[in-house]
C-alpha positions as CSV (number, residue, x, y, z in Angstrom):
1,X,-13.4,34.4,1.5
2,X,-9.7,35.1,2.3
3,X,-7.2,33.2,0.1
4,X,-5.8,31.3,3.2
5,X,-9.4,30.2,4.0
6,X,-9.8,28.9,0.5
7,X,-6.5,27.1,0.6
8,X,-7.4,25.6,4.0
9,X,-10.9,24.6,2.8
10,X,-9.4,23.1,-0.4
11,X,-7.0,20.8,1.4
12,X,-9.5,17.9,1.2
13,X,-9.8,18.3,-2.5
14,X,-6.1,17.8,-3.0
15,X,-6.2,14.3,-1.5
16,X,-7.9,12.8,-4.6
17,X,-6.6,14.8,-7.6
18,X,-6.9,13.6,-11.2
19,X,-3.1,12.8,-11.5
20,X,-1.3,12.8,-14.8
21,X,2.2,11.4,-15.5
22,X,4.7,14.3,-15.9
23,X,5.8,15.0,-19.5
24,X,9.5,15.7,-20.3
25,X,8.5,19.4,-20.6
26,X,6.9,19.2,-17.1
27,X,10.1,17.8,-15.6
28,X,12.2,20.5,-17.2
29,X,9.9,23.2,-15.8
30,X,9.9,21.6,-12.3
31,X,13.7,21.2,-12.3
32,X,14.1,24.8,-13.4
33,X,11.6,26.0,-10.8
34,X,13.2,24.0,-7.9
35,X,16.7,24.6,-9.1
36,X,17.8,21.0,-9.3
37,X,16.6,17.7,-10.8
38,X,13.9,16.0,-8.7
39,X,14.0,12.2,-9.0
40,X,10.9,11.5,-7.0
41,X,8.2,13.1,-9.3
42,X,5.5,10.6,-10.3
43,X,2.6,12.8,-11.3
44,X,1.2,16.3,-11.8
45,X,-1.8,16.7,-9.5
46,X,-2.8,20.1,-10.7
47,X,-2.0,22.3,-13.7
48,X,-2.1,26.0,-14.0
49,X,-4.3,27.7,-16.7
50,X,-1.2,27.7,-19.0
51,X,-1.0,23.9,-18.5
52,X,2.3,24.1,-16.6
53,X,2.5,22.0,-13.4
54,X,1.2,23.8,-10.3
55,X,1.3,20.8,-7.9
56,X,3.4,17.7,-8.3
57,X,3.2,14.3,-6.5
58,X,6.5,12.8,-5.3
59,X,7.1,9.1,-4.7
60,X,6.5,8.7,-1.0
61,X,9.7,6.8,-0.1
62,X,13.3,7.7,0.3
63,X,15.9,5.1,1.1
64,X,19.0,6.4,2.9
65,X,21.8,4.1,3.9
66,X,19.4,1.2,3.3
67,X,16.7,2.6,5.7
68,X,13.3,3.4,4.2
69,X,11.7,6.6,5.4
70,X,8.8,8.7,4.1
71,X,9.8,11.2,1.5
72,X,8.9,14.4,3.3
73,X,6.8,16.0,0.6
74,X,4.1,14.0,-1.2
75,X,2.4,17.1,-2.7
76,X,4.8,19.9,-3.8
77,X,3.5,23.3,-4.8
78,X,5.6,24.4,-7.7
79,X,3.4,27.3,-9.1
80,X,5.4,30.4,-8.5
81,X,2.4,32.6,-8.0
82,X,0.8,30.3,-5.5
83,X,4.1,29.8,-3.7
84,X,4.4,33.5,-3.3
85,X,0.8,33.8,-2.1
86,X,1.3,31.0,0.5
87,X,4.5,32.6,1.7
88,X,2.7,35.9,2.2
89,X,-0.1,34.1,4.1
90,X,2.4,32.4,6.3
91,X,4.1,35.7,7.1
92,X,0.7,37.2,8.0
93,X,0.1,34.5,10.5
94,X,-2.4,32.3,8.6
95,X,-1.0,29.1,10.1
96,X,-1.7,30.4,13.7
97,X,-5.2,31.5,12.6
98,X,-5.9,28.1,11.1
99,X,-4.7,26.4,14.3
100,X,-6.8,28.7,16.4
101,X,-9.9,27.9,14.3
102,X,-9.2,24.2,14.8
103,X,-9.0,24.6,18.5
104,X,-12.3,26.4,18.5
105,X,-14.1,24.0,16.2
106,X,-13.9,20.3,17.1
107,X,-15.8,19.3,13.9
108,X,-13.3,21.1,11.8
109,X,-10.5,19.3,13.6
110,X,-12.2,16.0,13.1
111,X,-12.5,16.7,9.3
112,X,-8.8,17.6,9.2
113,X,-7.9,14.4,11.1
114,X,-9.9,12.4,8.6
115,X,-8.2,14.1,5.7
116,X,-4.8,13.4,7.3
117,X,-5.8,9.7,7.6
118,X,-6.7,9.7,3.9
119,X,-3.4,11.3,3.1
120,X,-1.6,8.5,5.0
121,X,-3.6,5.9,3.1
122,X,-2.8,7.6,-0.2
123,X,0.9,7.8,0.6
124,X,0.9,4.0,1.4
125,X,-1.2,3.2,-1.7
126,X,1.4,4.9,-4.0
127,X,4.2,2.6,-2.8
128,X,5.2,-0.5,-4.7
129,X,4.6,-3.9,-3.1
130,X,8.4,-4.3,-2.9
131,X,8.7,-1.0,-1.0
132,X,5.9,-1.9,1.4
133,X,7.7,-5.1,2.1
134,X,11.0,-3.3,2.7
135,X,9.2,-0.9,5.1
136,X,7.8,-3.9,7.0
137,X,11.1,-5.8,7.1
138,X,12.9,-2.7,8.5
139,X,10.1,-2.2,11.0
140,X,9.4,1.4,9.7
141,X,5.6,1.3,9.2
142,X,5.1,3.6,12.2
143,X,7.0,6.3,10.4
144,X,4.5,6.2,7.6
145,X,1.5,6.1,9.9
146,X,2.7,9.0,12.0
147,X,4.0,11.3,9.3
148,X,1.5,10.5,6.6
């Protein structure tokens, strides 16, 4: 199986990871990897064989000028080797190939749609009650339902 196919097939598994709170060492690794401090990190979803973070989970809300909006990246790939592999796949047209497969296979599209709905639900479940209330007060729920 091609790597991009494995990544595509594994998307569903990423929706319910055994998350762990980040350690101070994790946060130092992540900050060094990204090149700046990340304030939204709430968990490590997957660790590499050397136990460094490979995928992190960010808090799903950003508030800018008092307006709540979805933080754009719930899951963030921080493993340098996988980042490089994904970038190569994207340059080779893997996204177009996946999209073509979805167009040709309605059952696969339905599974992806169901996964996306679970992602939306997970994003919402990670929010605090106060943040959910803020989103409702500002009439921004549709942003979270549309973007996941």
